[in-house]
N, C-alpha and C positions, 0 to 999 in steps of 0.2 A: 323957528324951524317948523316946517309943515311935515305932517306925517305923509307916507307914501303908501298907496295901495296898488296891488297888481291883481288883475282879473284875466281869466283866459279859459280856453278850451283846448282839449287834445283828443285825438282819436288813437286807440291802440289797434294793432293788427287783429284780424278775425281770429277768435279762439284764444286770445291772450288776455282777456279782461281780468280774470282771476289773478293771473300772474302780475298784471299791471296794478292791481289793488294792493298786492303785497309790497311791490316796489314803492308805490306812493305812500304807503304806511311807513315804510323804512325812511322815506325822504322827510316825512313829518317828524319822525323821532329824531332824525339827524338835525333838523332845523330847531328843534326844542332848545338846544344849548346856545344857539347863535345870538349874540348881543343885538338888541333892537327889534327882534322878531316878536310881535305882539299876537298876531294871528297868522297861521300857516295851515291852510286846509284844502283838501281835495274832496270832490263830491262825484258821485256816480250819476250819469245821465242815462239815456237810452242806449241799449246795445253796447257798442264800444266807445261811447263818448264819456269824457270826464270833464269836470269843471274845476277851476282853481281860484282861490281867493287868499291873499295875504295882505297883512297890514304891518308896516314897518315904522319904527320911531321916526326915521328921517332918511334922507337920500343916502347918507353914508352907510347906514345899515343895509340899505338896498344894494349898494355897490359892493359891500363886503359879503353879502349873502352867497352861500354856496362855496366858500373858501375852505371850510373845515374838511379834515380828512374823511369824516363820517359822511358829510354831504357829497363829497366827490365820489366816494364809493357807491352810495345810493344812486347817484346820477348816472353812473356807468351802466347800471342795469336798466335804466329808463329808456335810452335811445333805441336799443334793438327791438323794443316791443312797440314802437311808435309806427303808425301807418303814414305819418306825414309830420311836418314841423308843427309844434304847438302855436296857437294864436294867443299872444299875450299882450296886454295893454297895461301901462303904468299910468296911474292917475293920482290926483291929490283929493282925498276925501274932504267934503264940505259940511255934510250933515248926516247923522246917523243915530239910531236908537241902539244902545248897547255898546257902543264904541266910545272910548274916551278920546275925543279929538281936541 
């Protein structure tokens, strides 16, 4: 089985960046207990932009991601802060330093 990575960007509404940081932090905490989640991270870019990177053990872990009650609650707060839909891409990692592939 191959590991699955997800990378993406998102923009929050003007003036909502601090609120978005709190929501993304809650999403990371909610993902902490999900089986197969190896890395789940958000990063702040310029102004209202954020970047996302996740590494999952396999495709099944990716499919099951977000199904916990904690993650669903965290995701409900995410949508109203968005300036538009997130741009996410699912990939298969092939080489990396610091990741057990």
